VOBA-1610 file (N, C-alpha, C; in pm, whole numbers, padded with zeros to 5 digits, always signed):
BEGIN
Unk+01820-00413+01011Unk+01683-00450+01047Unk+01615-00518+00930Unk+01549-00628+00958Unk+01463-00693+00860Unk+01318-00672+00905Unk+01234-00624+00815Unk+01094-00596+00847Unk+01004-00674+00753Unk+00910-00748+00811Unk+00811-00821+00734Unk+00672-00774+00774Unk+00584-00761+00676Unk+00446-00721+00701Unk+00353-00835+00662Unk+00262-00869+00752Unk+00160-00969+00724Unk+00023-00903+00731Unk-00061-00931+00633Unk-00198-00883+00634Unk-00284-00989+00704Unk-00338-00953+00821Unk-00415-01048+00900Unk-00564-01020+00883Unk-00638-01118+00833Unk-00782-01102+00816Unk-00851-01106+00952Unk-00945-01014+00973Unk-01021-01009+01098Unk-01170-00997+01065Unk-01250-01002+01169Unk-01394-00997+01151Unk-01442-00864+01097Unk-01364-00759+01109Unk-01411-00628+01064Unk-01400-00612+00913Unk-01332-00704+00846Unk-01325-00701+00701Unk-01206-00625+00646Unk-01145-00541+00727Unk-01027-00464+00684Unk-00904-00529+00747Unk-00816-00590+00669Unk-00702-00660+00728Unk-00619-00570+00818Unk-00569-00628+00925Unk-00478-00558+01015Unk-00335-00584+00971Unk-00254-00480+00971Unk-00113-00496+00938Unk-00036-00541+01062Unk+00018-00660+01056Unk+00103-00713+01163Unk+00248-00704+01114Unk+00333-00643+01196Unk+00472-00623+01157Unk+00564-00711+01241Unk+00661-00771+01174Unk+00760-00855+01239Unk+00898-00794+01213Unk+00966-00757+01319Unk+01095-00687+01310Unk+01204-00777+01366Unk+01311-00792+01289Unk+01425-00872+01332Unk+01550-00786+01339Unk+01621-00790+01452Unk+01755-00735+01460Unk+01850-00845+01414Unk+01920-00820+01302Unk+01997-00925+01237Unk+02113-00977+01321Unk+02170-00891+01405Unk+02285-00934+01484Unk+02244-01020+01604Unk+02149-00973+01680Unk+02108-01044+01801Unk+02006-01154+01773Unk+01938-01147+01657Unk+01830-01238+01618Unk+01707-01222+01706Unk+01697-01108+01773Unk+01577-01080+01853Unk+01467-01025+01762Unk+01344-01065+01795Unk+01228-01029+01714Unk+01123-00958+01799Unk+01059-00860+01737Unk+00941-00797+01795Unk+00826-00809+01696Unk+00711-00849+01745Unk+00590-00855+01663Unk+00496-00744+01709Unk+00451-00664+01614Unk+00360-00554+01644Unk+00219-00591+01598Unk+00126-00588+01692Unk-00017-00611+01666Unk-00049-00744+01599Unk-00026-00856+01667Unk-00064-00986+01612Unk-00216-01006+01623Unk-00285-00979+01515Unk-00431-00974+01517Unk-00497-01110+01501Unk-00418-01214+01473Unk-00473-01346+01448Unk-00384-01420+01349Unk-00437-01531+01293Unk-00361-01613+01198Unk-00219-01638+01251Unk-00213-01686+01372Unk-00085-01701+01442Unk+00008-01797+01370Unk-00048-01893+01297Unk+00037-01986+01223Unk+00127-01912+01124Unk+00072-01811+01058Unk+00149-01731+00963Unk+00260-01654+01033Unk+00228-01601+01150Unk+00328-01524+01225Unk+00439-01616+01275Unk+00400-01731+01329Unk+00499-01825+01378Unk+00587-01875+01264Unk+00528-01900+01149Unk+00606-01945+01034Unk+00710-01841+00994Unk+00673-01715+00996Unk+00768-01610+00960Unk+00879-01599+01064Unk+00845-01613+01191Unk+00948-01611+01296Unk+01047-01725+01273Unk+00997-01841+01237Unk+01085-01956+01212Unk+01171-01934+01087Unk+01113-01873+00984Unk+01189-01844+00862Unk+01303-01747+00893Unk+01276-01651+00979Unk+01379-01553+01016Unk+01482-01610+01113Unk+01453-01726+01169Unk+01544-01793+01264Unk+01578-01703+01383Unk+01476-01635+01433Unk+01496-01546+01546Unk+01419-01590+01668Unk+01435-01514+01776Unk+01367-01542+01902Unk+01277-01425+01935Unk+01150-01455+01962Unk+01053-01350+01992Unk+01081-01291+02130Unk+01109-01160+02132Unk+01137-01091+02257Unk+01016-01011+02305Unk+00952-00938+02213Unk+00841-00852+02251Unk+00721-00871+02159Unk+00603-00863+02219Unk+00476-00851+02146Unk+00424-00712+02179Unk+00435-00622+02082Unk+00401-00482+02107Unk+00261-00452+02054Unk+00178-00394+02140Unk+00041-00360+02102Unk+00026-00209+02095Unk-00010-00159+01977Unk-00026-00015+01962Unk-00149+00036+02034Unk-00248-00052+02052Unk-00367-00018+02131Unk-00444-00147+02158Unk-00556-00135+02229Unk-00619-00254+02286Unk-00737-00309+02207Unk-00764-00261+02088Unk-00881-00309+02014Unk-00865-00453+01967Unk-00978-00522+01961Unk-00979-00664+01930Unk-00914-00700+01798Unk-00923-00613+01699Unk-00865-00644+01568Unk-00714-00622+01565Unk-00654-00597+01683Unk-00508-00587+01694Unk-00451-00683+01798Unk-00538-00742+01881Unk-00488-00823+01992Unk-00533-00969+01988Unk-00613-01007+01889Unk-00678-01139+01893Unk-00580-01256+01893Unk-00461-01238+01837Unk-00366-01348+01830Unk-00262-01349+01940Unk-00271-01256+02033Unk-00164-01238+02131Unk-00144-01361+02219Unk-00250-01410+02279Unk-00236-01522+02372Unk-00177-01646+02304Unk-00225-01676+02184Unk-00176-01794+02113Unk-00030-01776+02071Unk+00004-01655+02029Unk+00143-01629+01989Unk+00237-01642+02108Unk+00197-01588+02220Unk+00281-01598+02341Unk+00295-01743+02385Unk+00188-01819+02373Unk+00192-01961+02410Unk+00290-02038+02321Unk+00292-02006+02194Unk+00375-02079+02098Unk+00520-02031+02098Unk+00539-01899+02111Unk+00672-01842+02086Unk+00730-01763+02202Unk+00654-01744+02309Unk+00704-01663+02419Unk+00691-01516+02389Unk+00778-01435+02452Unk+00775-01291+02430Unk+00697-01218+02538Unk+00737-01094+02565Unk+00670-01011+02664Unk+00570-00918+02596Unk+00451-00909+02652Unk+00345-00825+02598Unk+00359-00684+02651Unk+00371-00587+02559Unk+00388-00447+02595Unk+00271-00365+02543Unk+00217-00276+02628Unk+00111-00185+02588Unk+00112-00066+02682Unk+00066+00049+02634Unk+00060+00167+02720Unk-00030+00139+02840Unk+00007+00196+02953Unk-00065+00166+03078Unk-00213+00204+03068Unk-00247+00309+02994Unk-00388+00348+02983Unk-00469+00244+02907Unk-00411+00184+02805Unk-00485+00083+02728Unk-00475-00056+02789Unk-00385-00076+02883Unk-00378-00206+02951Unk-00510-00234+03023Unk-00577-00128+03065Unk-00706-00143+03134Unk-00813-00197+03040Unk-00796-00172+02910Unk-00896-00214+02815Unk-00879-00355+02762Unk-00766-00419+02795Unk-00741-00553+02741Unk-00846-00654+02785Unk-00900-00636+02905Unk-01001-00729+02956Unk-01138-00663+02973Unk-01156-00549+02907Unk-01284-00479+02916Unk-01349-00478+02778Unk-01450-00562+02757Unk-01512-00572+02624Unk-01576-00442+02577Unk-01612-00355+02672Unk-01670-00227+02634Unk-01567-00137+02569Unk-01439-00164+02595Unk-01331-00082+02539Unk-01261-00154+02424Unk-01230-00283+02442Unk-01158-00353+02333Unk-01251-00395+02219Unk-01381-00392+02244Unk-01483-00413+02140Unk-01484-00553+02080Unk-01417-00647+02144Unk-01410-00782+02087Unk-01547-00843+02058Unk-01643-00839+02152Unk-01773-00900+02122Unk-01847-00830+02009Unk-01821-00702+01991Unk-01894-00624+01891Unk-01843-00648+01750Unk-01724-00705+01738Unk-01670-00735+01605Unk-01658-00886+01584Unk-01737-00962+01662Unk-01749-01105+01639Unk-01636-01190+01692Unk-01559-01138+01788Unk-01442-01211+01838Unk-01465-01276+01974Unk-01579-01251+02037Unk-01599-01303+02172Unk-01510-01231+02272Unk-01510-01277+02395Unk-01428-01212+02498Unk-01284-01263+02493Unk-01190-01174+02516Unk-01049-01209+02523Unk-00996-01173+02661Unk-00931-01267+02726Unk-00867-01241+02855Unk-00717-01229+02831Unk-00663-01113+02861Unk-00526-01084+02824Unk-00463-00990+02925Unk-00341-01020+02967Unk-00269-00935+03061Unk-00136-00893+03002Unk-00101-00767+03020Unk+00028-00717+02974Unk+00139-00763+03069Unk+00257-00787+03014Unk+00374-00815+03096Unk+00439-00686+03145Unk+00433-00583+03062Unk+00489-00453+03100Unk+00399-00343+03044Unk+00380-00239+03127Unk+00302-00122+03085Unk+00398-00010+03051Unk+00386+00040+02930Unk+00482+00139+02882Unk+00424+00279+02893Unk+00513+00379+02882Unk+00475+00520+02891Unk+00540+00599+02780Unk+00493+00721+02761Unk+00550+00812+02662Unk+00700+00829+02684Unk+00774+00823+02575Unk+00920+00841+02573Unk+00999+00721+02625Unk+00932+00613+02661Unk+01006+00491+02697Unk+01085+00443+02574Unk+01198+00379+02602Unk+01282+00325+02495Unk+01278+00172+02501Unk+01257+00111+02386Unk+01251-00035+02374Unk+01368-00079+02288Unk+01447-00173+02338Unk+01566-00216+02266Unk+01549-00358+02213Unk+01580-00372+02088Unk+01578-00501+02019Unk+01717-00518+01960Unk+01804-00587+02033Unk+01943-00593+01992Unk+02000-00452+01985Unk+02051-00413+01868Unk+02107-00279+01849Unk+02004-00177+01802Unk+01882-00218+01787Unk+01776-00127+01745Unk+01709-00062+01866Unk+01684+00066+01855Unk+01616+00139+01962Unk+01488+00201+01909Unk+01378+00176+01980Unk+01248+00228+01944Unk+01197+00318+02056Unk+01145+00433+02018Unk+01090+00528+02114Unk+00938+00520+02113Unk+00880+00509+02231Unk+00735+00508+02245Unk+00684+00652+02240Unk+00588+00676+02151Unk+00523+00807+02144Unk+00375+00787+02178Unk+00333+00844+02290Unk+00193+00832+02331Unk+00109+00917+02237Unk+00020+00853+02162Unk-00063+00924+02064Unk-00211+00895+02089Unk-00265+00951+02195Unk-00407+00928+02226Unk-00497+00991+02120Unk-00619+00941+02115Unk-00717+00993+02022Unk-00805+00884+01965Unk-00742+00779+01912Unk-00818+00660+01869Unk-00856+00581+01993Unk-00762+00566+02085Unk-00788+00521+02222Unk-00704+00608+02314Unk-00736+00607+02442Unk-00662+00698+02532Unk-00519+00651+02556Unk-00491+00521+02531Unk-00357+00470+02550Unk-00291+00427+02421Unk-00336+00480+02310Unk-00275+00447+02182Unk-00133+00500+02174Unk-00046+00424+02109Unk+00092+00466+02094Unk+00140+00443+01952Unk+00245+00517+01916Unk+00321+00492+01794Unk+00463+00458+01836Unk+00533+00386+01751Unk+00667+00338+01784Unk+00764+00388+01677Unk+00865+00463+01719Unk+00954+00531+01626Unk+01097+00480+01639Unk+01158+00447+01525Unk+01298+00406+01520Unk+01374+00510+01438Unk+01452+00593+01505Unk+01525+00699+01435Unk+01629+00642+01340Unk+01698+00538+01384Unk+01804+00478+01303Unk+01752+00429+01168Unk+01635+00367+01170Unk+01578+00310+01047Unk+01478+00403+00979Unk+01455+00520+01039Unk+01366+00622+00982Unk+01227+00565+00956Unk+01172+00499+01058Unk+01040+00441+01041Unk+00954+00461+01165Unk+00823+00464+01142Unk+00724+00484+01247Unk+00612+00382+01230Unk+00577+00315+01338Unk+00463+00224+01339Unk+00350+00297+01412Unk+00249+00337+01335Unk+00152+00435+01386Unk+00022+00375+01438Unk+00009+00243+01436Unk-00115+00183+01483Unk-00234+00240+01407Unk-00341+00274+01480Unk-00459+00331+01417Unk-00468+00482+01441Unk-00354+00545+01467Unk-00353+00691+01482Unk-00346+00758+01346Unk-00247+00722+01267Unk-00224+00787+01137Unk-00226+00684+01025Unk-00311+00710+00926Unk-00317+00629+00806Unk-00276+00712+00685Unk-00261+00647+00573Unk-00232+00719+00449Unk-00352+00806+00412Unk-00334+00936+00423Unk-00438+01030+00383Unk-00548+01056+00484Unk-00540+00994+00601Unk-00647+01013+00698Unk-00599+00972+00838Unk-00691+00964+00932Unk-00657+00931+01070Unk-00755+00826+01123Unk-00729+00776+01243Unk-00811+00671+01300Unk-00947+00720+01347Unk-01038+00627+01364Unk-01174+00660+01409Unk-01172+00723+01547Unk-01265+00816+01566Unk-01275+00883+01697Unk-01417+00878+01753Unk-01493+00777+01709Unk-01630+00760+01757Unk-01643+00636+01845Unk-01533+00593+01904Unk-01529+00471+01983Unk-01499+00504+02130Unk-01522+00409+02221Unk-01492+00435+02362Unk-01348+00480+02383Unk-01329+00582+02460Unk-01203+00647+02499Unk-01140+00726+02384Unk-01204+00734+02267Unk-01146+00811+02156Unk-01187+00957+02165Unk-01112+01043+02092Unk-01136+01187+02102Unk-01074+01256+01981Unk-01153+01331+01906Unk-01104+01393+01783Unk-00997+01498+01811Unk-01015+01577+01916Unk-00915+01680+01947Unk-00783+01617+01984Unk-00788+01507+02059Unk-00665+01440+02102Unk-00590+01378+01984Unk-00663+01317+01891Unk-00592+01253+01781Unk-00529+01358+01690Unk-00596+01470+01670Unk-00537+01577+01590Unk-00415+01636+01657Unk-00421+01650+01788Unk-00306+01699+01862Unk-00190+01600+01855Unk-00221+01471+01868Unk-00117+01367+01860Unk-00045+01371+01726Unk-00124+01384+01620Unk-00065+01382+01486Unk+00009+01512+01455Unk-00058+01624+01478Unk+00000+01753+01439Unk+00121+01790+01524Unk+00115+01761+01653Unk+00218+01810+01744Unk+00321+01706+01786Unk+00299+01582+01746Unk+00396+01477+01777Unk+00448+01410+01650Unk+00359+01351+01572Unk+00403+01274+01456Unk+00453+01364+01344Unk+00388+01476+01322Unk+00432+01565+01213Unk+00562+01638+01247Unk+00611+01624+01368Unk+00739+01681+01407Unk+00856+01589+01369Unk+00825+01467+01329Unk+00929+01372+01291Unk+00987+01412+01155Unk+01107+01363+01122Unk+01168+01398+00993Unk+01079+01361+00875Unk+01083+01446+00771Unk+00999+01427+00654Unk+01014+01289+00591Unk+01135+01235+00595Unk+01163+01109+00527Unk+01122+00985+00608Unk+01061+01006+00722Unk+01017+00893+00804Unk+00908+00815+00731Unk+00928+00684+00720Unk+00829+00596+00659Unk+00728+00555+00765Unk+00600+00567+00733Unk+00493+00537+00828Unk+00429+00403+00792Unk+00432+00311+00888Unk+00370+00180+00873Unk+00244+00179+00961Unk+00126+00194+00902Unk+00003+00205+00980Unk-00058+00070+01017Unk-00160+00075+01102Unk-00227-00046+01146Unk-00314-00110+01039Unk-00354-00032+00941Unk-00434-00081+00828Unk-00391-00004+00704Unk-00408-00064+00588Unk-00384+00007+00464Unk-00238+00014+00425Unk-00209+00110+00335Unk-00078+00121+00274Unk+00016+00211+00355Unk+00146+00189+00334Unk+00246+00273+00400Unk+00243+00413+00338Unk+00300+00509+00412Unk+00311+00645+00364Unk+00439+00705+00422Unk+00455+00835+00408Unk+00569+00906+00465Unk+00519+01032+00535Unk+00592+01077+00634Unk+00552+01196+00707Unk+00535+01315+00612Unk+00627+01330+00518Unk+00619+01445+00427Unk+00493+01441+00340Unk+00440+01320+00315Unk+00320+01308+00234Unk+00195+01346+00312Unk+00201+01333+00443Unk+00084+01359+00527Unk+00080+01502+00581Unk+00192+01571+00582Unk+00200+01703+00643Unk+00098+01804+00589Unk+00075+01811+00458Unk-00020+01911+00409Unk-00158+01900+00472Unk-00202+01778+00499Unk-00334+01757+00559Unk-00341+01825+00696Unk-00240+01803+00777Unk-00245+01848+00916Unk-00195+01991+00933Unk-00114+02040+00842Unk-00075+02179+00845Unk-00195+02268+00813Unk-00283+02218+00729Unk-00405+02293+00697Unk-00507+02285+00810Unk-00514+02168+00875Unk-00611+02150+00983Unk-00569+02221+01111Unk-00440+02226+01136Unk-00390+02274+01265Unk-00444+02412+01303Unk-00441+02512+01211Unk-00489+02644+01252Unk-00636+02646+01296Unk-00714+02548+01247Unk-00855+02544+01282Unk-00878+02490+01423Unk-00774+02431+01483Unk-00791+02370+01614Unk-00760+02466+01728Unk-00698+02579+01697Unk-00653+02667+01804Unk-00706+02809+01783
//
């Protein structure tokens, strides 16, 4: 697996991490959360000499979806998002596009995914983990073979995603992290939607201390 990370500037001021994954044998590519600056993403796809198979959206917020339509127009690929967040792609009250200076975005998913679905990119297998809390259809994407997790805005280095937004919920995000993500192997590398990478073992103390307070 070849993994490239692009920092995409958005109106919110905090760059979004866009990930480009290549299966070296099949040359199939998946782009996770193309937030904009599509020229940069397309350039990297061309450098990798691969074919875009999937555009994976960890959730429906504007700072993660703004480049989707242009990327699909230029490079193809199927748009994947959890069925609960697919409803928010065209709802400005949920995707918040107008509120962060992006205007309205009209966007339709090609496939709606569910918890435990498996996504194949050549010989790579990714498991969908439904991690509601930041949004009701937020997901993380786990590759056991490569020991990596793409956590969207659920889990960040040292903290978690906002829960003061439409469809968000503090109890749900804590449950998602403590009972789903913290169950992954300690050596799993976490690639979040914003900020720096981390590892499951580095985050466990935070949630092991919080967990008893939730029950």
